[in-house]
DRENMI-695112 format. One line per field, with one value per atom (N, C-alpha, C): residue number from 1; residue in three letters; atom name; y negated, z negated, x. Coordinates in pm, whole numbers. Example, Ala and Ser with C-alpha at 12.3 -4.5 7.8 and 13.67 -1.06 7.14 Angstrom:
<keros>
n	c(1;1;1;2;2;2) $
res	c(ALA;ALA;ALA;SER;SER;SER) $
atom	c(N;CA;C;N;CA;C) $
Y	c(569;450;330;225;106;-3) $
Z	c(-780;-780;-780;-708;-714;-787) $
X	c(1319;1230;1320;1285;1367;1290) $
</keros>
This chain:
<keros>
n	c(1;1;1;2;2;2;3;3;3;4;4;4;5;5;5;6;6;6;7;7;7;8;8;8;9;9;9;10;10;10;11;11;11;12;12;12;13;13;13;14;14;14;15;15;15;16;16;16;17;17;17;18;18;18;19;19;19;20;20;20;21;21;21;22;22;22;23;23;23;24;24;24;25;25;25;26;26;26;27;27;27;28;28;28;29;29;29;30;30;30;31;31;31;32;32;32;33;33;33;34;34;34;35;35;35;36;36;36;37;37;37;38;38;38;39;39;39;40;40;40;41;41;41;42;42;42;43;43;43;44;44;44;45;45;45;46;46;46;47;47;47;48;48;48;49;49;49;50;50;50;51;51;51;52;52;52;53;53;53;54;54;54;55;55;55;56;56;56;57;57;57;58;58;58;59;59;59;60;60;60;61;61;61;62;62;62;63;63;63;64;64;64;65;65;65;66;66;66;67;67;67;68;68;68;69;69;69;70;70;70;71;71;71;72;72;72;73;73;73;74;74;74;75;75;75;76;76;76;77;77;77;78;78;78;79;79;79;80;80;80;81;81;81;82;82;82;83;83;83;84;84;84;85;85;85;86;86;86;87;87;87;88;88;88;89;89;89;90;90;90;91;91;91;92;92;92;93;93;93;94;94;94;95;95;95;96;96;96;97;97;97;98;98;98;99;99;99;100;100;100;101;101;101;102;102;102;103;103;103;104;104;104;105;105;105;106;106;106;107;107;107;108;108;108;109;109;109;110;110;110;111;111;111;112;112;112;113;113;113;114;114;114;115;115;115;116;116;116;117;117;117;118;118;118;119;119;119;120;120;120;121;121;121;122;122;122;123;123;123;124;124;124;125;125;125;126;126;126;127;127;127;128;128;128;129;129;129;130;130;130;131;131;131;132;132;132;133;133;133;134;134;134;135;135;135;136;136;136;137;137;137;138;138;138;139;139;139;140;140;140;141;141;141;142;142;142;143;143;143;144;144;144;145;145;145;146;146;146;147;147;147;148;148;148;149;149;149;150;150;150;151;151;151;152;152;152;153;153;153;154;154;154;155;155;155;156;156;156;157;157;157;158;158;158;159;159;159;160;160;160;161;161;161;162;162;162;163;163;163;164;164;164;165;165;165;166;166;166) $
res	c(MET;MET;MET;TYR;TYR;TYR;HIS;HIS;HIS;ARG;ARG;ARG;LEU;LEU;LEU;SER;SER;SER;VAL;VAL;VAL;PHE;PHE;PHE;PRO;PRO;PRO;ILE;ILE;ILE;PHE;PHE;PHE;VAL;VAL;VAL;PRO;PRO;PRO;PRO;PRO;PRO;LEU;LEU;LEU;ARG;ARG;ARG;ASP;ASP;ASP;ARG;ARG;ARG;ASP;ASP;ASP;ASN;ASN;ASN;ASP;ASP;ASP;ILE;ILE;ILE;THR;THR;THR;LEU;LEU;LEU;LEU;LEU;LEU;THR;THR;THR;GLY;GLY;GLY;TYR;TYR;TYR;PHE;PHE;PHE;ALA;ALA;ALA;GLU;GLU;GLU;LYS;LYS;LYS;ASN;ASN;ASN;ARG;ARG;ARG;ILE;ILE;ILE;LYS;LYS;LYS;LEU;LEU;LEU;GLY;GLY;GLY;GLY;GLY;GLY;SER;SER;SER;SER;SER;SER;ILE;ILE;ILE;ARG;ARG;ARG;ILE;ILE;ILE;THR;THR;THR;PRO;PRO;PRO;GLU;GLU;GLU;ALA;ALA;ALA;ILE;ILE;ILE;GLU;GLU;GLU;LEU;LEU;LEU;LEU;LEU;LEU;ASN;ASN;ASN;ALA;ALA;ALA;TYR;TYR;TYR;SER;SER;SER;TRP;TRP;TRP;PRO;PRO;PRO;GLY;GLY;GLY;ASN;ASN;ASN;ILE;ILE;ILE;ARG;ARG;ARG;GLU;GLU;GLU;LEU;LEU;LEU;GLU;GLU;GLU;HIS;HIS;HIS;VAL;VAL;VAL;ILE;ILE;ILE;SER;SER;SER;ARG;ARG;ARG;ALA;ALA;ALA;ALA;ALA;ALA;VAL;VAL;VAL;LEU;LEU;LEU;SER;SER;SER;ARG;ARG;ARG;ALA;ALA;ALA;GLN;GLN;GLN;ARG;ARG;ARG;ASN;ASN;ASN;ASP;ASP;ASP;SER;SER;SER;ASP;ASP;ASP;LEU;LEU;LEU;ILE;ILE;ILE;LEU;LEU;LEU;THR;THR;THR;PRO;PRO;PRO;VAL;VAL;VAL;HIS;HIS;HIS;PHE;PHE;PHE;SER;SER;SER;ILE;ILE;ILE;LYS;LYS;LYS;LYS;LYS;LYS;ASP;ASP;ASP;THR;THR;THR;ASN;ASN;ASN;THR;THR;THR;GLU;GLU;GLU;SER;SER;SER;LYS;LYS;LYS;LEU;LEU;LEU;ILE;ILE;ILE;GLU;GLU;GLU;GLN;GLN;GLN;LYS;LYS;LYS;ASP;ASP;ASP;SER;SER;SER;ILE;ILE;ILE;SER;SER;SER;LEU;LEU;LEU;GLU;GLU;GLU;LYS;LYS;LYS;THR;THR;THR;THR;THR;THR;ASP;ASP;ASP;LEU;LEU;LEU;ARG;ARG;ARG;SER;SER;SER;ALA;ALA;ALA;THR;THR;THR;ASP;ASP;ASP;GLU;GLU;GLU;PHE;PHE;PHE;GLN;GLN;GLN;ALA;ALA;ALA;THR;THR;THR;LEU;LEU;LEU;ILE;ILE;ILE;LYS;LYS;LYS;LYS;LYS;LYS;THR;THR;THR;TYR;TYR;TYR;LEU;LEU;LEU;GLU;GLU;GLU;GLN;GLN;GLN;GLN;GLN;GLN;GLN;GLN;GLN;ASN;ASN;ASN;TRP;TRP;TRP;ALA;ALA;ALA;ALA;ALA;ALA;THR;THR;THR;ALA;ALA;ALA;ARG;ARG;ARG;VAL;VAL;VAL;LEU;LEU;LEU;GLN;GLN;GLN;LEU;LEU;LEU;ASP;ASP;ASP;THR;THR;THR;GLY;GLY;GLY;ASN;ASN;ASN;LEU;LEU;LEU;HIS;HIS;HIS;ARG;ARG;ARG;LEU;LEU;LEU;ALA;ALA;ALA;LYS;LYS;LYS;ARG;ARG;ARG;LEU;LEU;LEU;ASN;ASN;ASN;LEU;LEU;LEU;LYS;LYS;LYS;ASP;ASP;ASP) $
atom	c(N;CA;C;N;CA;C;N;CA;C;N;CA;C;N;CA;C;N;CA;C;N;CA;C;N;CA;C;N;CA;C;N;CA;C;N;CA;C;N;CA;C;N;CA;C;N;CA;C;N;CA;C;N;CA;C;N;CA;C;N;CA;C;N;CA;C;N;CA;C;N;CA;C;N;CA;C;N;CA;C;N;CA;C;N;CA;C;N;CA;C;N;CA;C;N;CA;C;N;CA;C;N;CA;C;N;CA;C;N;CA;C;N;CA;C;N;CA;C;N;CA;C;N;CA;C;N;CA;C;N;CA;C;N;CA;C;N;CA;C;N;CA;C;N;CA;C;N;CA;C;N;CA;C;N;CA;C;N;CA;C;N;CA;C;N;CA;C;N;CA;C;N;CA;C;N;CA;C;N;CA;C;N;CA;C;N;CA;C;N;CA;C;N;CA;C;N;CA;C;N;CA;C;N;CA;C;N;CA;C;N;CA;C;N;CA;C;N;CA;C;N;CA;C;N;CA;C;N;CA;C;N;CA;C;N;CA;C;N;CA;C;N;CA;C;N;CA;C;N;CA;C;N;CA;C;N;CA;C;N;CA;C;N;CA;C;N;CA;C;N;CA;C;N;CA;C;N;CA;C;N;CA;C;N;CA;C;N;CA;C;N;CA;C;N;CA;C;N;CA;C;N;CA;C;N;CA;C;N;CA;C;N;CA;C;N;CA;C;N;CA;C;N;CA;C;N;CA;C;N;CA;C;N;CA;C;N;CA;C;N;CA;C;N;CA;C;N;CA;C;N;CA;C;N;CA;C;N;CA;C;N;CA;C;N;CA;C;N;CA;C;N;CA;C;N;CA;C;N;CA;C;N;CA;C;N;CA;C;N;CA;C;N;CA;C;N;CA;C;N;CA;C;N;CA;C;N;CA;C;N;CA;C;N;CA;C;N;CA;C;N;CA;C;N;CA;C;N;CA;C;N;CA;C;N;CA;C;N;CA;C;N;CA;C;N;CA;C;N;CA;C;N;CA;C;N;CA;C;N;CA;C;N;CA;C;N;CA;C;N;CA;C;N;CA;C;N;CA;C;N;CA;C;N;CA;C;N;CA;C;N;CA;C;N;CA;C;N;CA;C;N;CA;C;N;CA;C;N;CA;C;N;CA;C;N;CA;C;N;CA;C;N;CA;C;N;CA;C;N;CA;C;N;CA;C;N;CA;C;N;CA;C;N;CA;C;N;CA;C;N;CA;C;N;CA;C;N;CA;C;N;CA;C;N;CA;C;N;CA;C;N;CA;C;N;CA;C;N;CA;C) $
Y	c(-2676;-2581;-2494;-2438;-2361;-2411;-2517;-2595;-2589;-2600;-2579;-2452;-2363;-2220;-2176;-2195;-2173;-2186;-2276;-2316;-2216;-2146;-2016;-1868;-1843;-1689;-1590;-1481;-1351;-1258;-1160;-1070;-926;-917;-779;-671;-560;-441;-391;-360;-291;-159;-128;-30;114;113;257;265;167;177;190;231;254;355;447;622;614;589;593;515;385;301;363;395;506;556;647;748;692;599;493;447;345;324;351;505;597;596;665;681;579;430;309;282;290;273;383;517;638;631;568;514;419;333;184;250;318;399;501;571;645;546;461;361;324;269;211;295;429;530;656;551;620;776;811;951;1009;1117;1133;1168;1202;1228;1205;1222;1226;1264;1339;1432;1422;1383;1387;1521;1625;1689;1681;1760;1737;1739;1809;1787;1644;1579;1436;1362;1370;1299;1289;1413;1439;1364;1358;1317;1145;1108;950;917;972;950;954;1032;1079;969;879;764;646;583;426;300;329;216;74;74;-68;-176;-163;-253;-287;-205;-230;-174;-242;-203;-229;-343;-322;-224;-192;-65;88;100;202;195;93;45;120;32;87;233;275;427;523;457;566;525;408;419;446;466;529;708;755;892;927;814;851;855;756;802;904;929;1058;1161;1185;1283;1318;1195;1169;1215;1177;1209;1347;1432;1554;1654;1613;1734;1683;1546;1487;1534;1567;1592;1480;1479;1363;1354;1478;1497;1517;1390;1384;1449;1522;1545;1537;1459;1387;1474;1533;1622;1559;1611;1570;1517;1616;1639;1426;1379;1249;1193;1176;1035;1072;904;930;847;917;924;1020;1012;1138;1125;1229;1198;1129;1040;965;1048;1090;1164;1085;987;922;919;939;990;1100;1197;1356;1388;1295;1298;1229;1101;1088;1197;1236;1353;1457;1480;1608;1549;1421;1392;1378;1348;1308;1457;1550;1682;1721;1713;1789;1697;1586;1503;1576;1603;1598;1750;1872;2027;1986;1880;1880;1859;1773;1764;1864;1961;2134;2197;2177;2261;2260;2383;2404;2438;2525;2559;2486;2496;2418;2459;2588;2695;2641;2634;2637;2442;2397;2242;2210;2247;2216;2324;2416;2460;2363;2285;2230;2121;2058;1931;1988;2062;2105;2104;2174;2207;2079;1995;1850;1795;1789;1699;1724;1899;1943;1895;1948;1923;1772;1679;1521;1483;1544;1511;1588;1702;1781;1691;1649;1579;1429;1399;1269;1290;1380;1439;1476;1476;1491;1684;1762;1865;1921;1903;1929;1972;2136;2172;2118;2119;2067;1952;1846;1688;1694;1768;1782;1811;1927;1977;1866;1781;1657;1552;1538;1412;1462;1627;1622;1691;1663;1704;1860;1944;2064;2164;2266;2368;2437;2406;2430;2573;2691;2822;2826;2747;2736;2687;2580;2495;2612;2710;2789;2895;2958;3039;2998;2827;2791;2781;2765;2711;2863;2977;3086;3124;3102;3155;3057;2933;2847;2838;2961;2994;2880;2783;2651;2711;2845;2915;3045;3098;3264;3312) $
Z	c(-232;-348;-280;-120;-88;-16;26;77;-27;-160;-256;-305;-291;-286;-157;-79;79;50;-23;-12;-85;-143;-189;-190;-46;-14;-106;-159;-197;-137;-122;-9;-116;-84;-161;-45;-65;34;6;148;117;38;-30;-75;-14;147;184;164;153;137;10;-79;-206;-295;-241;-287;-427;-497;-629;-729;-670;-723;-704;-623;-594;-683;-726;-847;-979;-1014;-1144;-1147;-1025;-1015;-1054;-959;-974;-1096;-1211;-1341;-1397;-1365;-1456;-1415;-1310;-1246;-1308;-1347;-1359;-1527;-1597;-1733;-1748;-1665;-1692;-1691;-1533;-1521;-1648;-1728;-1804;-1907;-1972;-2056;-2047;-1895;-1864;-1848;-1797;-1816;-1937;-2060;-2164;-2183;-2099;-2111;-2214;-2250;-2343;-2269;-2154;-2082;-1927;-1832;-1721;-1640;-1542;-1474;-1322;-1299;-1155;-1097;-993;-937;-887;-849;-783;-637;-588;-431;-414;-539;-498;-497;-553;-591;-425;-388;-252;-118;-176;-56;-61;-190;-204;-171;-192;-142;19;113;246;327;236;314;327;409;463;389;333;199;310;393;457;375;306;165;64;76;-34;-162;-274;-433;-445;-368;-408;-363;-255;-188;-282;-341;-416;-554;-604;-720;-708;-587;-558;-533;-465;-427;-563;-626;-787;-855;-889;-959;-858;-756;-669;-733;-712;-774;-888;-974;-1117;-1140;-1058;-1055;-1030;-929;-845;-953;-997;-1076;-1187;-1273;-1379;-1349;-1217;-1187;-1150;-1137;-1084;-1196;-1293;-1405;-1533;-1580;-1638;-1819;-1793;-1920;-1961;-2045;-2119;-2086;-1993;-1955;-1772;-1725;-1575;-1486;-1396;-1331;-1200;-1125;-984;-916;-798;-655;-567;-469;-316;-260;-315;-279;-291;-429;-495;-401;-323;-258;-119;-72;56;166;154;239;296;379;505;506;503;564;638;644;777;877;1006;1125;1180;1185;1261;1223;1115;1029;1085;1064;1126;1250;1344;1481;1539;1469;1487;1474;1353;1327;1387;1459;1532;1705;1711;1863;1837;1695;1677;1726;1641;1624;1764;1841;1963;2106;2073;2159;2153;2048;2022;2080;2077;2113;2239;2322;2483;2541;2473;2520;2582;2456;2492;2556;2596;2706;2830;2877;3026;3149;3122;3232;3257;3344;3376;3284;3277;3235;3092;2988;2853;2823;2950;2943;2930;3023;3065;2916;2869;2719;2663;2610;2507;2519;2611;2657;2618;2665;2638;2509;2457;2301;2232;2243;2181;2228;2336;2391;2288;2332;2235;2068;2016;1863;1848;1892;1895;1935;2044;2054;1907;1896;1791;1659;1607;1507;1531;1618;1639;1644;1678;1696;1555;1435;1320;1313;1384;1416;1439;1550;1637;1750;1773;1925;2044;2013;2101;2147;2045;2083;2172;2146;2189;2330;2352;2502;2553;2504;2604;2623;2549;2531;2697;2638;2762;2873;2878;2984;3043;2939;2985;2902;3008;2932;2787;2679;2597;2552;2632;2634;2679;2817;2855;2741;2657;2566;2466;2433;2307;2333;2502;2538;2569;2630;2619;2485;2360;2239;2155;2195;2181;2224;2347;2416;2369;2351;2295;2135;2093;1964;1841;1914;1817;1741;1752;1678;1644;1579;1556;1674) $
X	c(1106;1160;1248;1184;1242;1369;1377;1521;1645;1564;1705;1730;1650;1679;1752;1745;1821;1941;1954;2123;2207;2143;2217;2156;2150;2070;2128;2027;2088;2017;2114;2036;1999;1877;1854;1818;1916;1867;1763;1678;1577;1541;1436;1438;1468;1419;1473;1634;1707;1848;1951;1845;1854;1804;1871;1773;1772;1890;1869;1760;1719;1638;1515;1465;1315;1287;1406;1362;1348;1401;1398;1299;1268;1120;1012;1010;899;877;979;962;897;951;893;772;725;576;500;549;492;457;538;533;428;427;343;196;196;25;-8;94;22;-32;73;-28;-134;-178;-278;-384;-365;-472;-474;-429;-385;-365;-270;-241;-121;-103;-31;123;116;258;202;293;304;463;431;547;492;649;625;734;647;685;818;950;1048;1032;899;853;801;752;669;793;881;1021;1078;1094;1164;1074;962;859;891;891;908;1011;1140;1292;1253;1205;1201;1124;1033;970;1057;988;1104;1050;951;894;916;828;815;777;685;618;743;838;931;873;944;872;725;679;521;432;449;415;450;568;566;482;491;403;266;245;81;51;153;165;171;240;227;93;80;-65;-200;-175;-321;-256;-144;-161;-166;-152;-148;-345;-408;-567;-606;-566;-609;-587;-445;-408;-502;-528;-623;-776;-815;-957;-985;-859;-867;-863;-747;-756;-829;-866;-949;-890;-759;-666;-573;-501;-434;-283;-227;-146;-104;-86;-77;34;22;108;100;232;208;268;192;249;240;274;247;137;41;-106;-169;-123;-167;-118;-33;30;9;-36;-116;-7;118;265;280;323;417;568;626;791;803;901;927;1025;921;936;1082;1032;1146;1288;1319;1427;1496;1364;1401;1468;1345;1390;1542;1551;1711;1821;1795;1892;1877;1792;1769;1838;1815;1835;2023;2039;2234;2290;2226;2280;2301;2133;2171;2235;2262;2340;2477;2537;2657;2669;2574;2598;2566;2522;2514;2637;2749;2872;2918;2881;2978;2949;2816;2754;2809;2853;2940;2815;2723;2609;2520;2449;2326;2189;2182;2084;2084;2195;2211;2164;2248;2210;2026;2009;1864;1771;1829;1737;1724;1883;1902;1818;1811;1752;1606;1552;1393;1350;1479;1438;1428;1501;1540;1419;1392;1241;1120;1098;994;983;1095;1113;1068;1146;1133;958;877;763;687;719;642;609;738;748;692;697;602;453;442;251;257;273;271;255;347;381;212;193;39;80;39;115;56;-101;-190;-183;-113;-94;21;137;253;248;147;138;84;0;-71;54;109;199;323;361;452;365;282;172;190;188;201;103;26;-68;-29;-147;-63;-31;-47;6;100;152;275;402;336;391;462;338;374;470;487;574;711;735;852;927;812;882;935;857;920;1018;1068;1193;1288;1252;1364;1404;1302;1332;1276;1202;1127;1032;971;844;869;783;807;706) $
</keros>
């Protein structure tokens, strides 16, 4: 059967490339879980939708379905009410920091081309590296310092000097 089907391949883009579909499928799966759990209504907060749209979805639609199901069950257990509200707390996913760090790299590499003196180029390079590492370490300063092989106090002072933290 595979050989017969492979004669005419159909390309289906991954879920991460179909932003509008994530919101529509989330609503569909949420409604499906509302019926299964016997709730009177189900709402998904805008922050939760933003989180779902920011995730890369390596497991595609099936992963999205399982994430929504788990969130609905957690919401039901938390509120013991017929009205379910899904918030980012109910989801076991995090924003894709790789996408954020790629955007930072692209933005900062463009600004490095415009830099003329060594001091500002060095500062921009350090800021870019620290931001990237900080995001990769799930926004943990101590882990960032370990990866960069710096003393934590020195990293904090450097981050303040580069205006990366308050």
